[in-house]
C-alpha positions as CSV (number, residue, x, y, z in Angstrom):
1,M,35.3,85.0,193.5
2,T,38.1,87.2,194.9
3,T,41.1,88.0,192.8
4,P,43.6,85.2,192.7
5,L,46.7,85.6,194.9
6,V,48.7,84.5,191.9
7,E,48.0,83.5,188.3
8,L,50.4,81.9,185.9
9,R,48.9,82.6,182.5
10,D,49.9,80.8,179.2
11,I,53.4,80.0,180.5
12,S,55.8,78.3,178.0
13,I,59.4,77.3,178.4
14,A,61.7,75.2,176.3
15,F,65.1,73.7,176.9
16,G,67.2,72.9,173.8
17,G,64.2,72.6,171.6
18,V,62.2,70.4,174.0
19,Q,59.0,72.1,175.1
20,A,59.0,71.6,178.9
21,V,55.9,73.7,179.6
22,D,53.5,74.5,176.8
23,R,51.0,77.4,177.4
24,V,49.9,76.4,180.9
25,T,47.6,78.5,183.0
26,V,47.0,77.8,186.8
27,D,45.9,80.1,189.6
28,L,45.8,80.1,193.4
29,Y,43.4,81.9,195.8
30,P,44.0,83.0,199.4
31,G,43.6,80.1,201.9
32,E,43.7,77.5,199.2
33,V,46.0,74.6,198.5
34,V,46.4,73.6,194.8
35,G,48.2,70.3,194.1
36,L,50.4,70.1,191.0
37,L,50.7,66.5,189.8
38,G,52.2,64.6,187.0
39,H,54.9,62.1,186.1
40,N,58.6,63.0,186.3
41,G,59.2,65.2,183.3
42,A,55.5,66.3,183.1
43,G,56.6,70.0,183.6
44,K,55.2,70.7,187.0
45,S,58.5,71.6,188.7
46,T,59.6,73.6,185.7
47,L,56.3,75.6,185.7
48,I,56.6,76.4,189.4
49,K,60.3,77.4,189.0
50,C,59.1,80.2,186.7
51,L,57.1,81.5,189.8
52,S,60.0,81.0,192.2
53,G,62.4,82.8,190.0
54,A,64.7,79.8,189.3
55,Y,63.7,79.9,185.6
56,Q,62.4,82.6,183.3
57,A,59.5,81.6,181.0
58,D,59.9,82.1,177.3
59,S,56.4,83.5,177.1
60,G,53.3,84.0,179.2
61,E,52.5,86.3,182.2
62,I,52.5,86.1,186.0
63,F,50.0,88.1,188.0
64,V,50.1,88.7,191.8
65,D,46.9,90.2,193.3
66,G,45.7,90.9,189.8
67,K,48.7,92.9,188.8
68,K,51.2,91.8,186.2
69,V,54.7,91.2,187.7
70,T,58.2,90.3,186.4
71,I,60.1,87.6,188.2
72,N,63.6,87.2,187.0
73,N,65.2,85.6,190.1
74,P,64.4,84.4,193.6
75,R,64.8,87.9,195.0
76,D,62.0,89.2,192.8
77,A,59.8,86.3,193.9
78,R,60.5,87.1,197.6
79,A,59.6,90.8,196.9
80,H,56.2,89.5,195.9
81,N,55.9,87.4,199.1
82,I,56.5,84.1,197.2
83,E,58.6,81.6,199.2
84,T,59.7,78.1,198.1
85,I,60.3,75.2,200.4
86,Y,62.3,72.7,198.5
87,Q,62.5,69.0,199.5
88,T,66.1,69.5,200.7
89,L,64.7,72.3,203.0
90,A,68.0,74.3,202.7
91,L,68.7,74.2,206.4
92,A,72.1,74.6,208.1
93,D,72.3,71.4,210.0
94,N,74.7,72.6,212.7
95,L,72.6,75.6,213.7
96,D,69.5,75.7,215.9
97,A,66.0,76.7,214.8
98,A,66.4,80.4,215.5
99,S,69.7,80.7,213.7
100,N,68.1,78.9,210.7
101,L,65.0,81.1,210.8
102,F,67.2,84.3,210.5
103,L,70.0,82.8,208.4
104,G,71.3,85.7,206.3
105,R,68.8,88.1,207.9
106,E,70.0,88.1,211.5
107,L,68.6,90.4,214.1
108,T,71.3,92.6,215.7
109,T,71.7,94.7,218.8
110,P,72.2,98.5,218.6
111,L,76.0,97.8,218.7
112,G,75.8,95.5,215.7
113,F,76.1,92.1,217.5
114,V,73.8,89.2,216.6
115,N,70.9,89.4,219.0
116,E,70.4,85.7,219.8
117,A,67.8,86.3,222.6
118,A,65.6,88.4,220.2
119,M,65.9,85.8,217.5
120,E,64.9,83.0,219.9
121,A,62.0,85.0,221.2
122,E,60.7,85.6,217.7
123,T,61.2,82.0,216.8
124,R,59.2,80.9,219.9
125,K,56.4,83.3,218.9
126,I,56.1,82.0,215.3
127,M,56.4,78.4,216.4
128,A,53.6,78.9,219.0
129,R,51.4,79.9,216.0
130,L,52.5,77.1,213.6
131,N,53.5,74.1,215.7
132,P,52.8,74.6,219.5
133,N,54.4,71.2,220.2
134,F,57.8,72.3,219.0
135,K,60.2,72.4,222.0
136,K,63.7,71.8,220.7
137,F,64.8,75.4,220.3
138,S,68.4,74.9,221.4
139,D,69.1,71.7,219.4
140,P,70.9,71.8,216.1
141,V,68.4,71.1,213.3
142,S,70.3,67.9,212.4
143,A,68.9,66.5,215.7
144,L,65.3,67.3,214.7
145,S,62.8,64.9,213.1
146,G,61.7,65.4,209.4
147,G,58.4,67.0,210.5
148,Q,60.2,69.3,212.9
149,R,62.7,70.3,210.2
150,Q,59.7,71.1,207.9
151,S,58.3,73.3,210.7
152,V,61.5,75.3,210.8
153,A,61.6,75.8,207.0
154,I,57.9,76.8,207.0
155,A,58.3,79.1,209.9
156,R,61.2,80.9,208.1
157,A,59.0,81.5,205.1
158,V,56.0,82.7,207.1
159,Y,58.0,84.9,209.4
160,F,59.2,86.9,206.4
161,N,55.7,87.5,205.2
162,A,55.2,84.8,202.6
163,R,51.7,84.9,201.2
164,I,52.3,82.4,198.4
165,L,54.1,79.2,199.4
166,I,55.5,76.6,197.0
167,M,56.1,73.2,198.7
168,D,57.9,70.5,196.9
169,E,56.8,67.1,198.1
170,P,56.7,68.1,201.8
171,T,55.9,64.7,203.1
172,A,58.3,62.6,201.0
173,A,60.3,60.2,203.2
174,L,58.3,61.1,206.3
175,G,56.5,58.5,208.5
176,P,52.7,58.6,209.2
177,Q,53.1,60.8,212.4
178,E,55.4,63.2,210.7
179,T,53.2,63.4,207.7
180,Q,50.3,64.3,210.0
181,M,52.3,67.0,211.6
182,V,53.0,68.6,208.2
183,A,49.3,68.2,207.2
184,E,48.4,70.2,210.4
185,L,50.9,72.9,209.5
186,I,49.4,73.2,206.0
187,H,45.9,73.5,207.5
188,E,47.1,76.2,209.8
189,L,48.7,78.1,207.0
190,K,45.4,77.9,205.1
191,R,43.5,79.3,208.1
192,Q,45.9,82.2,208.0
193,G,45.0,82.9,204.4
194,L,48.2,81.8,202.7
195,G,48.0,80.2,199.3
196,I,50.0,77.0,198.7
197,F,51.2,75.3,195.6
198,L,51.9,71.7,196.6
199,I,54.0,69.6,194.2
200,D,53.4,65.9,194.9
201,H,53.3,62.4,193.5
202,D,51.0,61.0,196.1
203,V,47.4,61.2,194.9
204,H,46.0,60.2,198.3
205,Q,48.0,63.1,199.9
206,V,46.7,65.5,197.4
207,K,43.1,64.4,198.0
208,T,43.7,64.9,201.8
209,L,45.5,68.3,201.7
210,C,44.4,70.1,198.5
211,D,41.3,72.0,197.5
212,R,42.1,71.7,193.8
213,A,44.5,69.6,191.7
214,S,46.1,70.7,188.4
215,V,47.5,67.8,186.5
216,M,50.3,68.1,183.8
217,K,51.4,65.6,181.2
218,N,54.1,66.1,178.6
219,G,54.4,69.8,179.4
220,Q,50.7,70.5,179.0
221,L,47.9,71.1,181.5
222,V,45.5,68.1,181.4
223,G,43.1,70.0,183.6
224,T,42.3,71.4,187.0
225,V,39.7,69.7,189.2
226,K,38.2,70.2,192.7
227,V,39.5,67.3,194.7
228,D,36.2,66.7,196.5
229,E,34.4,66.3,193.1
230,V,36.7,63.5,191.8
231,T,38.1,60.2,193.0
232,E,41.7,59.2,193.4
233,D,41.2,57.0,190.3
234,D,40.0,60.0,188.3
235,I,43.1,61.9,189.2
236,L,45.3,58.9,188.4
237,G,43.5,58.7,185.0
238,M,44.4,62.3,184.3
239,I,48.1,61.6,185.2
240,I,48.4,58.4,183.3
241,L,46.1,58.9,180.3
242,G,46.1,62.6,180.1
243,K,42.3,62.8,180.1
244,Q,39.8,64.8,182.1
245,P,37.4,62.6,184.2
246,E,34.0,62.4,182.5
247,K,32.1,64.4,185.1
248,A,34.7,67.2,185.2
249,A,35.2,67.3,181.5
């Protein structure tokens, strides 16, 4: 095996005496999608926020490319090429795709003006790689479909050299066609060697998109399984009963 892109080792975090995450270890390899599952309150979002810099763990260690790192805030996470795509997508609805892609990191001309032509050219280049069917470059993102908005959010992360992508329920509230578009985006990112943590409630989606699934319950890791070695019922059993499937135990 190669070195994991990222490893969260023995992570613990408590809020007001409640142990939200209790000594959890998960890892992620290049070109791999790992699903994080569990009921609301299981600890999966809290765990991943320790990686994105939104929270700081009380104990445990984070390794990127085998080296121990300190992540105190989202800027630290970005410095280690970790990007998070939240359900809300954090897009500026009134701006077009290129303006969103470069929001806060605009390209400028030698005279210091925003170089809109260069930003659009770069946006077209990255979209050609990720979603060749994307054509609405001049529309405000409020006019885009859910899948197209996901494309813009993913393109922004990838353009700025994300190697580790955290996706929070990327297909929630999307129709079947849109869901398929996001699935194709994820497969393309895998081909390009990115590692993706996918937080999801949909076991079927995890079986379709993920290589492995890590299930949490009551702040603890129930286990990590290869999705092609277990059934959807096995994974549901892990979520509901907190038990490893027999064959994977």
